C-alpha positions in Angstrom: 12.2 -9.4 45.5 8.0 -9.9 44.9 6.8 -7.1 47.5 3.7 -8.8 49.9 1.1 -6.8 51.8 -0.2 -7.5 55.2 -4.1 -6.0 55.8 -5.9 -5.4 59.1 -9.0 -3.9 58.2 -13.0 -5.2 57.8 -14.3 -2.3 55.4 -15.8 -4.3 53.1 -16.1 -1.3 50.3 -11.4 -0.4 50.9 -11.0 -3.8 51.4 -12.7 -3.9 47.6 -10.6 -1.5 46.6 -6.9 -2.4 47.7 -7.3 -6.1 46.2 -8.1 -4.8 43.2 -5.2 -2.2 43.6 -2.8 -5.7 44.2 -4.1 -6.6 41.7 -3.0 -4.8 39.0 0.0 -4.4 40.9 0.8 -8.2 40.7 1.2 -7.4 45.1 0.6 -10.9 47.1 -1.6 -10.3 50.4 -3.4 -11.3 53.4 -6.2 -9.9 54.9 -6.2 -10.3 58.8 -9.7 -9.2 61.3 -8.1 -8.4 64.9 -5.8 -7.1 66.4 -4.0 -10.0 67.9 -4.3 -11.8 64.1 -2.1 -9.8 62.9 0.9 -8.7 65.9 1.2 -12.2 65.9 0.8 -12.8 62.0 3.8 -10.2 62.2 5.2 -11.4 65.0 6.3 -15.5 63.2 6.2 -14.4 59.7 7.8 -11.4 57.2 5.5 -9.1 54.9 6.9 -5.7 53.1 3.7 -3.6 54.3 1.5 -3.4 56.3 -2.4 -2.0 56.5 -3.9 -0.8 59.2 -7.3 0.4 59.0 -7.2 2.4 62.2 -10.7 2.2 63.3 -10.2 -2.0 64.4 -10.0 -1.7 67.7 -6.5 -2.2 69.4 -5.1 -0.9 66.4 -2.9 1.3 68.1 -1.3 -1.9 69.5 0.3 -3.1 66.7 1.9 0.0 65.6 3.4 -0.2 69.3 4.6 -3.8 68.3 5.7 -2.8 64.7 8.3 -0.3 66.2 10.0 -3.2 68.6 10.8 -4.9 65.2 14.4 -5.1 64.0 14.5 -2.9 61.6 15.5 -5.1 58.5 12.0 -6.9 59.5 9.5 -3.6 60.1 7.2 -2.8 56.9 6.3 -0.2 55.4 2.9 1.4 57.2 -0.1 2.2 54.8 -1.7 4.2 57.2 -6.0 4.1 57.0 -7.6 6.9 59.4 -10.3 6.1 61.5 -13.8 8.3 62.2 -12.5 9.2 65.2 -8.6 9.3 64.4 -7.2 12.4 62.5 -4.7 12.4 59.9 -1.8 14.0 62.3 -2.0 11.0 64.2 -1.9 8.6 62.1 1.5 9.7 61.0 2.4 10.6 64.4 1.5 7.1 65.6 4.5 5.6 62.3 2.9 5.2 59.4 4.8 6.3 56.7 1.4 7.4 53.9 -1.1 7.7 54.7 -4.9 6.1 52.3 -7.3 9.0 52.9 -11.7 7.3 52.8 -12.7 6.8 50.6 -9.5 4.4 49.3 -9.1 5.5 45.9 -7.5 3.5 44.2 -5.7 5.2 41.7 -3.9 6.8 45.3 -3.8 3.3 46.7 -1.6 2.5 43.5 0.6 5.0 43.3 1.1 5.1 46.9 2.5 1.5 46.8 4.7 2.5 43.6 6.4 5.0 45.8 6.7 2.6 48.8 8.1 -0.3 46.3 9.3 1.2 43.4 6.7 -1.1 41.4 6.2 -0.9 37.7 3.6 0.6 36.2 1.3 0.0 33.2 3.5 0.0 30.7 6.2 -2.0 32.5 7.6 1.1 33.6 9.0 1.2 37.5 8.4 4.6 39.2 9.4 7.5 37.6 10.2 11.4 38.5 11.5 13.8 37.5 13.8 16.7 40.0 13.0 20.2 39.2 13.7 23.3 42.0 10.4 25.7 41.6 8.0 27.1 43.4 4.9 26.0 45.0 2.1 27.0 47.2 -0.4 24.9 49.4 -3.5 26.4 51.0 -3.8 24.5 54.6 -5.6 24.7 57.2 -3.1 27.0 59.1 -3.0 29.7 55.9 -0.2 29.0 52.5 2.3 27.6 52.7 5.0 27.7 50.1 7.5 25.2 49.6 9.6 23.6 47.1 8.7 21.5 44.7 11.6 19.0 44.2 10.3 16.1 42.7 7.2 15.8 39.7 5.1 12.5 38.7 2.1 12.0 36.3 0.7 11.9 39.4 2.1 13.6 42.3 4.5 15.6 43.4 6.7 15.9 46.5 7.6 19.4 48.0 10.0 20.5 51.4 8.9 23.5 52.9 10.1 25.6 56.3 8.1 24.0 58.2 6.1 20.5 58.7 3.3 20.2 56.7 0.0 19.3 58.1 -1.0 15.7 55.7 -4.7 17.3 54.6 -6.6 15.6 51.8 -8.4 18.5 49.0 -5.6 20.3 49.6 -5.3 23.3 46.7 -1.7 24.2 45.1 -0.2 25.7 41.6 2.7 25.9 40.8 5.1 27.4 37.7 6.4 24.3 35.5 9.9 25.2 35.4 11.5 26.8 32.1 7.7 27.7 31.0 5.2 30.2 31.8 2.3 27.8 32.4 0.8 28.1 35.8 -0.7 23.6 36.7 -3.1 23.9 39.9 -5.7 22.1 40.7 -6.3 19.8 44.3 -4.6 17.2 45.5 -4.3 15.0 49.3 -1.0 13.9 51.2 0.4 11.0 51.2 3.0 11.3 53.0 4.9 14.4 55.5 7.6 14.1 57.9 9.1 16.8 61.0 11.1 18.3 58.2 9.0 19.8 56.1 8.9 17.4 53.5 6.0 16.1 52.3 4.6 13.8 49.3 1.2 15.2 47.2 -1.1 12.7 45.1 -3.0 14.5 42.0 -6.8 14.8 42.6 -8.0 16.8 40.6 -6.7 19.0 38.0 -8.1 21.2 34.8 -7.4 19.2 31.7 -5.2 22.5 29.8 -2.7 22.2 33.6 -3.2 18.2 32.5 -2.0 19.1 29.0 0.8 20.9 30.1 2.2 19.3 32.7 2.3 15.5 30.2 3.9 17.7 27.5 6.4 19.0 29.7 7.1 15.6 31.6 7.8 13.7 28.2 10.0 16.9 26.9 12.2 15.7 29.8 12.2 12.2 29.2 12.9 13.5 25.8 15.7 15.2 26.9 17.1 12.9 29.0 17.4 10.0 26.9 19.4 12.2 24.2 21.3 13.1 26.4 22.2 9.5 27.3 21.9 8.3 23.9 25.3 11.2 24.0 27.2 9.8 27.0 27.1 6.4 25.8 28.4 7.6 21.7 32.1 7.8 22.5 32.0 4.8 24.7 30.5 2.8 21.2 32.9 4.6 19.6 35.6 3.1 21.4 34.4 -0.4 21.0 33.9 0.3 17.2 37.7 0.6 17.1 39.3 -1.7 19.0 36.3 -4.3 16.5 38.2 -3.4 13.5 40.6 -5.1 11.5 43.8 -3.7 11.2 45.5 -2.3 7.3 
């Protein structure tokens, strides 16, 4: 199913980034300028994604309306927090993802790929490695340890013992499993929930860390491909035996 997005924003810069991201991902979109028009559109047509700029007046009325929609008609909600709203308030309002201002093209594309399992620039689906390694995240309440559960080229997902504040510019570090390499840098939490789970988008990473991460991910991909080949080899052999002529 093709992803189609409804966007409520009056911010020219944010709209330029969103439109550029949609063009790269092949996402159909429609831009609206008022809360009332957005509510009317949601009532009359289906949309798989809804991007709300919280600087637009009466945007919370749109959020309330979305909550009343049947689950099958409810779009994935991307919030762009406004100047007067905190990021936490956006999540409390029901956002599935947060797009931090000023919008970053790679972050927008990463969020939509996660939400819709859209392919990347090489036609691959959003791929991630399931792992278990301890990470540390510098948040306003202090250093929070969390289990890194999934890892990609552009971010990671974590599970902590307490709800995570979806902060921007979070300093992080974690050990790549099976190595002595510590990956560190800064990132933005693009989603979190009340159970301590969250997703971090990498914003900055030293060159050496990026090299170590890319090499590790490629090695995991090769190992997985080899494992799948070995699993399928006995099946191929059985079919060859059945296809062989009897002597």
